LODO-268883 format. One record per residue (C-alpha): z negated, x, y; residue in three letters. Coordinates in nm, 4 decimals, padded with zeros to 6 digits. Layout:
<recs>
Z,X,Y,ala .
...
</recs>
This chain:
<recs>
00.2730,-01.7131,-00.0035,met .
00.5020,-01.8271,-00.2530,leu .
00.6177,-02.1564,-00.3242,thr .
00.5602,-02.3245,-00.6692,asn .
00.9204,-02.2992,-00.7353,lys .
00.9242,-01.9249,-00.6233,gln .
00.6379,-01.8612,-00.8385,thr .
00.7857,-02.0344,-01.1550,glu .
01.1264,-01.8415,-01.1127,gln .
00.9410,-01.4741,-01.0798,ile .
00.7414,-01.5803,-01.3932,lys .
01.0425,-01.6732,-01.5816,glu .
01.2006,-01.3231,-01.4679,glu .
00.8811,-01.1606,-01.6175,leu .
00.8606,-01.3837,-01.9213,asp .
01.2203,-01.3180,-02.0200,asn .
01.2215,-00.9475,-01.9703,ser .
01.1644,-00.7098,-02.2933,gln .
01.1207,-00.3620,-02.0954,asn .
01.1101,-00.4210,-01.7355,pro .
01.0828,-00.0910,-01.4854,ile .
00.8285,-00.1492,-01.1997,phe .
00.8667,00.0352,-00.8570,phe .
00.5993,00.0022,-00.6276,phe .
00.4677,00.1250,-00.2786,asp .
00.1951,00.4145,-00.2915,asp .
-00.0829,00.2112,-00.1661,asp .
-00.3514,-00.0005,-00.3036,pro .
-00.1437,-00.3320,-00.2497,asp .
00.1354,-00.2088,-00.4308,gly .
-00.0590,-00.0551,-00.7097,leu .
-00.2466,-00.3745,-00.7529,cys .
00.0618,-00.5688,-00.7545,ala .
00.2044,-00.3203,-01.0304,phe .
-00.1216,-00.3451,-01.2460,leu .
-00.1268,-00.7553,-01.2175,leu .
00.2248,-00.7522,-01.3672,phe .
00.2183,-00.4757,-01.6310,tyr .
-00.1394,-00.6071,-01.7539,arg .
00.0191,-00.9569,-01.8002,tyr .
00.3350,-00.8435,-01.9765,lys .
00.2002,-00.5410,-02.1372,lys .
00.5492,-00.3984,-02.1447,glu .
00.7490,-00.1817,-01.9157,gly .
00.7386,00.1374,-01.7193,his .
00.5932,00.1658,-01.3374,gly .
00.6864,00.4358,-01.0919,phe .
00.5287,00.4835,-00.7520,val .
00.7643,00.5097,-00.4663,val .
00.7028,00.7971,-00.2439,lys .
01.0215,00.8637,-00.0922,thr .
00.9250,00.7655,00.2588,his .
00.8824,00.3849,00.3031,pro .
01.1928,00.3067,00.0723,lys .
01.3757,00.2659,-00.2340,leu .
01.7179,00.4289,-00.2662,asp .
01.9926,00.5438,-00.5080,val .
01.7984,00.8680,-00.5796,arg .
01.5740,00.6432,-00.8344,ser .
01.8305,00.4255,-00.9897,ala .
01.8883,00.6789,-01.2874,pro .
01.5550,00.5680,-01.4053,lys .
01.6930,00.2290,-01.5045,ile .
01.9361,00.3833,-01.7555,glu .
01.6598,00.6539,-01.8515,glu .
01.4009,00.4069,-01.9693,tyr .
01.6609,00.1523,-02.1031,asp .
01.5150,-00.1105,-01.8663,ala .
01.6333,-00.4554,-01.8816,asp .
01.5086,-00.5923,-01.5568,lys .
01.3832,-00.3988,-01.2508,val .
01.0843,-00.5391,-01.0223,phe .
01.0348,-00.3936,-00.6825,val .
00.6987,-00.4581,-00.5655,leu .
00.5962,-00.3916,-00.1855,asp .
00.8524,-00.1697,-00.1015,val .
00.9525,-00.1970,00.2534,ala .
01.3261,-00.0997,00.2310,leu .
01.5017,-00.1437,-00.0880,leu .
01.8508,00.0149,-00.0080,asp .
02.1757,-00.1792,-00.0979,gln .
02.3047,00.1542,-00.2938,asp .
01.9996,00.1213,-00.5258,phe .
02.0844,-00.2235,-00.5807,ile .
02.4557,-00.2027,-00.6299,asp .
02.3595,00.1037,-00.8982,ala .
02.1563,-00.1025,-01.0981,ser .
02.3385,-00.2972,-01.3888,arg .
02.0519,-00.5036,-01.4678,val .
01.8822,-00.7983,-01.2169,pro .
01.6716,-00.6509,-00.9677,val .
01.3845,-00.8608,-00.8283,ile .
01.2127,-00.7495,-00.5099,trp .
00.8840,-00.9116,-00.3861,ile .
00.7770,-00.7980,-00.0521,asp .
00.6228,-00.8891,00.2690,his .
00.7846,-00.6296,00.5008,his .
01.1055,-00.7153,00.7188,gly .
01.2648,-00.9215,00.6086,pro .
01.5904,-00.7789,00.5303,tyr .
01.9459,-00.8953,00.4369,glu .
02.0592,-00.7528,00.0913,arg .
02.3147,-00.8722,-00.1652,asn .
02.2863,-00.9216,-00.5675,lys .
01.8945,-00.8929,-00.5262,val .
01.6873,-01.1820,-00.6021,lys .
01.4575,-01.1386,-00.2967,tyr .
01.0897,-01.3230,-00.2602,phe .
00.9417,-01.2687,00.0881,asn .
00.7392,-01.5216,00.2478,pro .
00.8654,-01.4099,00.5981,arg .
01.1878,-01.5431,00.5100,leu .
01.0336,-01.8731,00.5702,ala .
00.7963,-01.7795,00.8531,lys .
00.8414,-01.4563,01.0305,lys .
00.4621,-01.3816,01.0624,asp .
00.3504,-01.4530,00.7290,ala .
00.1932,-01.1435,00.6202,asn .
00.1016,-01.2151,00.2737,ile .
00.0133,-00.9150,00.0676,pro .
00.2534,-00.8546,-00.2486,thr .
-00.0521,-00.8475,-00.4666,thr .
-00.1531,-01.1982,-00.3765,tyr .
00.1928,-01.3097,-00.4680,met .
00.1921,-01.1544,-00.7919,cys .
-00.1670,-01.3027,-00.8656,tyr .
-00.0151,-01.6394,-00.7723,gln .
00.2368,-01.5728,-01.0816,val .
-00.0054,-01.4212,-01.3569,val .
-00.3360,-01.5676,-01.2635,gln .
-00.5328,-01.3117,-01.4029,gln .
-00.7388,-00.9886,-01.3201,asp .
-00.9033,-01.2045,-00.9844,leu .
-01.0640,-00.8380,-00.9428,trp .
-00.7491,-00.6639,-00.9099,ile .
-00.6092,-00.8992,-00.6880,ala .
-00.9068,-00.9103,-00.4483,met .
-00.8770,-00.5299,-00.4236,ile .
-00.5321,-00.5581,-00.3207,gly .
-00.5681,-00.8156,-00.0755,cys .
-00.8711,-00.6844,00.1139,ile .
-00.6957,-00.3264,00.1115,ala .
-00.4123,-00.5153,00.3384,asp .
-00.6622,-00.6847,00.5512,tyr .
-00.5865,-01.0370,00.3883,tyr .
-00.8596,-01.2533,00.3009,met .
-00.7547,-01.4558,00.0143,pro .
-00.8242,-01.8120,-00.0611,asp .
-00.9869,-01.7319,-00.3899,phe .
-01.2816,-01.5467,-00.2368,ile .
-01.5542,-01.8226,-00.3380,asp .
-01.4306,-01.7652,-00.6971,glu .
-01.4531,-01.4020,-00.6838,phe .
-01.8096,-01.4523,-00.5223,lys .
-01.9059,-01.6452,-00.8190,lys .
-01.7828,-01.4144,-01.0736,lys .
-01.8505,-01.0857,-00.9020,tyr .
-02.1440,-01.1562,-00.6321,pro .
-02.2781,-00.8306,-00.6172,asp .
-01.9180,-00.6528,-00.5355,leu .
-01.9376,-00.8357,-00.1995,ile .
-02.3094,-00.9064,-00.1287,asp .
-02.3359,-01.1018,00.2135,asp .
-02.0398,-00.9430,00.3836,gln .
-01.8062,-01.2030,00.5546,lys .
-01.5518,-01.0129,00.7339,ser .
-01.2578,-00.8189,00.6056,ile .
-01.3616,-00.4982,00.7540,gly .
-01.7458,-00.5346,00.6122,asp .
-01.6077,-00.5836,00.2825,ile .
-01.3638,-00.3199,00.3047,tyr .
-01.5953,-00.0563,00.4098,phe .
-01.9505,-00.1771,00.3342,lys .
-01.9106,-00.3378,00.0002,ser .
-01.8449,-00.2406,-00.3762,lys .
-01.4942,-00.3851,-00.3109,val .
-01.4165,-00.1449,-00.0482,gly .
-01.5389,00.1701,-00.3018,thr .
-01.2953,00.0182,-00.5486,leu .
-01.0187,00.0249,-00.2815,ile .
-01.0737,00.3692,-00.2450,lys .
-01.0757,00.4714,-00.5952,ile .
-00.7478,00.2962,-00.6472,phe .
-00.6084,00.4793,-00.3162,ser .
-00.7108,00.7977,-00.4451,phe .
-00.5835,00.7510,-00.7719,cys .
-00.2301,00.7581,-00.6134,leu .
-00.3203,01.0923,-00.4603,lys .
-00.1935,01.4734,-00.5744,gly .
00.0229,01.5533,-00.8409,lys .
00.2639,01.3114,-01.0091,thr .
00.1248,01.4024,-01.3596,ser .
-00.2228,01.3089,-01.2254,asp .
-00.1149,00.9881,-01.0636,val .
00.0549,00.8815,-01.3813,met .
-00.2736,00.9432,-01.5809,lys .
-00.4537,00.7143,-01.3430,cys .
-00.2047,00.4409,-01.3858,met .
-00.2174,00.4474,-01.7341,lys .
-00.5715,00.4221,-01.7506,val .
-00.5907,00.1645,-01.4789,leu .
-00.3742,-00.0553,-01.7179,thr .
-00.6670,-00.0416,-02.0002,arg .
-00.9635,-00.0998,-01.7882,ile .
-01.1540,-00.4198,-01.8717,glu .
-01.3838,-00.4563,-01.5745,ser .
-01.4457,-00.3089,-01.2263,pro .
-01.7878,-00.2341,-01.3804,tyr .
-01.6227,00.0007,-01.6434,glu .
-01.5186,00.2343,-01.3260,ile .
-01.8211,00.1540,-01.0929,leu .
-02.0685,00.2139,-01.3367,asn .
-01.9072,00.4557,-01.5619,gln .
-01.9412,00.2515,-01.8607,glu .
-01.6630,00.4098,-02.0743,thr .
-01.4745,00.7325,-02.0854,pro .
-01.2028,00.5455,-01.8971,arg .
-01.4298,00.4662,-01.6196,gly .
-01.5666,00.7783,-01.6076,lys .
-01.2322,00.9310,-01.5853,phe .
-01.1257,00.7209,-01.2928,ile .
-01.4509,00.7630,-01.0807,phe .
-01.4960,01.1170,-01.1415,lys .
-01.1350,01.1935,-01.0032,arg .
-01.2164,00.9801,-00.7013,tyr .
-01.5618,01.1684,-00.6583,glu .
-01.3526,01.4880,-00.6519,lys .
-01.1134,01.3574,-00.4150,ile .
-01.3482,01.2089,-00.1678,lys .
-01.4665,01.5187,-00.0801,lys .
-01.1676,01.6195,00.1036,ser .
-01.1414,01.2737,00.2581,tyr .
-01.5145,01.2771,00.3857,asp .
-01.4472,01.6407,00.5456,asp .
-01.1242,01.5015,00.7247,leu .
-01.3027,01.1562,00.8462,phe .
-01.6044,01.3876,00.9789,lys .
-01.3143,01.5911,01.1799,ser .
-01.1483,01.2589,01.3077,ala .
-01.4831,01.0948,01.3951,met .
-01.5204,01.4106,01.6444,lys .
-01.1659,01.3920,01.7848,glu .
-01.1253,01.3111,02.1672,phe .
-01.0139,00.9778,02.2763,cys .
-00.7939,00.9322,02.5381,lys .
-00.7896,00.5778,02.7097,gly .
-00.7029,00.3269,02.4499,lys .
-00.5530,00.6151,02.2186,leu .
-00.7122,00.7913,01.9310,leu .
-00.4997,01.0810,01.7721,val .
-00.5896,01.3134,01.4821,phe .
-00.3679,01.5621,01.3015,thr .
-00.4332,01.7720,00.9952,tyr .
-00.2287,02.0128,00.7740,ser .
-00.1936,01.9510,00.4177,asp .
00.0955,01.9666,00.1709,asp .
-00.0963,01.8088,-00.1402,lys .
-00.2539,01.4973,-00.0502,met .
-00.1914,01.2186,00.2407,ser .
-00.4791,01.0179,00.3692,phe .
-00.3163,00.9132,00.6752,thr .
-00.3537,00.5522,00.5911,gly .
-00.7019,00.5581,00.4649,asp .
-00.8191,00.7391,00.7650,leu .
-00.6284,00.5372,01.0199,ala .
-00.7740,00.2296,00.8369,asn .
-01.1406,00.3405,00.8688,glu .
-01.1077,00.4893,01.2345,leu .
-00.9918,00.1374,01.3479,leu .
-01.2950,-00.0336,01.1916,tyr .
-01.5309,00.2348,01.3745,lys .
-01.3100,00.2140,01.7016,phe .
-01.1366,-00.1503,01.7127,pro .
-01.0693,-00.1104,02.0636,asp .
-00.8195,00.1920,02.0070,lys .
-00.4928,00.2367,01.8763,ile .
-00.5158,00.4906,01.5850,ile .
-00.2569,00.7729,01.5132,ile .
-00.3309,00.9674,01.2192,val .
-00.0946,01.2527,01.1370,gly .
-00.0044,01.4835,00.8689,arg .
00.1538,01.8043,00.9487,lys .
00.4015,01.9146,00.6635,lys .
00.7695,02.0471,00.6278,asp .
00.7905,02.0891,01.0200,asp .
00.7132,01.6996,01.0567,asp .
00.4334,01.4985,01.1344,val .
00.4079,01.1981,00.9177,arg .
00.1976,00.9509,01.0611,met .
-00.0382,00.6174,00.9959,ser .
-00.0724,00.3805,01.3029,ile .
-00.3142,00.1124,01.3312,arg .
-00.4117,-00.1419,01.6234,ser .
-00.6344,-00.4503,01.6259,lys .
-00.4297,-00.6465,01.9263,asp .
-00.1274,-00.4278,02.0439,thr .
00.1889,-00.4760,01.8512,leu .
00.3167,-00.1633,01.7227,ile .
00.6649,-00.1846,01.5963,pro .
00.8084,-00.2451,01.9890,pro .
00.5713,00.0754,02.1114,leu .
00.7090,00.2564,01.8108,leu .
01.0799,00.1736,01.9099,glu .
01.0386,00.2716,02.2767,lys .
00.8585,00.5769,02.1911,ser .
01.0968,00.7095,01.9230,leu .
01.4113,00.6331,02.1472,ser .
01.6386,00.9758,02.1571,gly .
01.3468,01.1798,01.9411,leu .
01.4595,01.2726,01.5617,glu .
01.2340,01.0301,01.3625,gly .
01.1779,00.6823,01.2473,tyr .
00.9056,00.4170,01.1932,gly .
00.8270,00.0740,01.0964,gly .
00.5780,-00.1623,00.9076,gly .
00.3823,-00.4577,01.0133,his .
00.2732,-00.5747,01.3549,glu .
-00.0588,-00.3625,01.3381,tyr .
00.0030,-00.1232,01.1057,ala .
00.2961,00.0976,01.0815,cys .
00.4176,00.4157,00.9826,gly .
00.6308,00.6955,01.1435,ala .
00.7522,01.0009,01.1294,asn .
00.8700,01.2781,01.3961,val .
00.9233,01.6412,01.4100,lys .
00.6387,01.8460,01.4935,glu .
00.8032,02.0036,01.7886,arg .
00.8489,01.6328,01.9351,asp .
00.4831,01.5087,01.8251,phe .
00.3452,01.5774,02.1624,lys .
00.6236,01.4146,02.3662,glu .
00.5935,01.1187,02.1334,phe .
00.1987,01.0760,02.2036,val .
00.2729,01.0959,02.5622,glu .
00.5232,00.8091,02.5200,arg .
00.2637,00.6066,02.3361,ile .
00.0533,00.6308,02.6125,ile .
00.2871,00.5606,02.8911,asn .
00.4356,00.2603,02.6762,asn .
00.1017,00.0594,02.6176,ile .
00.0939,-00.2169,02.8339,asp .
</recs>
């Protein structure tokens, strides 16, 4: 987590900005981090980073286009130096991947002090703004992190967790879990649809406004969730029938519109905690994957298995993303099997 000094530094950067621009990762942790900052500041512009796991110079023109006076990069695994160099305003990067060495950026990452400090970006942003507890909870549980404000949350929203105690059970058996999927599905599909959802979420006053469809805003978010959930449920049913080879469960599908790899991999790991899960989406001659495990470190496994292949991968100890050419996917899977200790 952030130190008190770091929290104060970030808050000062946020308070002293007039027209900030926020770039955030396209998962619930990234979305919740953005929402916490935007709802606190009530100024600026937000953009989802969908250019693989990094933010590069291709996004830099937005800074001048929106006349931003400060850039906040939230939960983005890789921030290219060329993006930083192209920015004429301060860049503040808050993240929990890596860490990496960059110049001319104010970098806040708990892994700089402790290598295995996997603190969600949402949690750090909540440390700064101290508001919207329910959004902070969604982002933390979505990143498999039990926050220290769990008791406070239970008192305020007892029905959203019920008697669930483990992170997995909260994620997949409670209303908090439903909200995680709602937030995740808000990031699916056309950019214009995603932007509409983002705008609505900045104005939602409570989780019940969505869950109980109490307002037109809540109904809009929930209806879109229900529509997308049909596609997700069909894929999940297919994945549950997939053949498991030893410790590996592999499921692939073809879709050029929406990616559910992370959502599917998380739920499959909950169902099969003794497996290494690989969910791949075939698109443009690539297989774009989410890989999950409970106890097998994925990054070294990825590094060995990708050697010599046209592809890349990385992420956290037990949750990674990867990409290989479709022609190499079978070889990649065989290497994963052979490299499992």
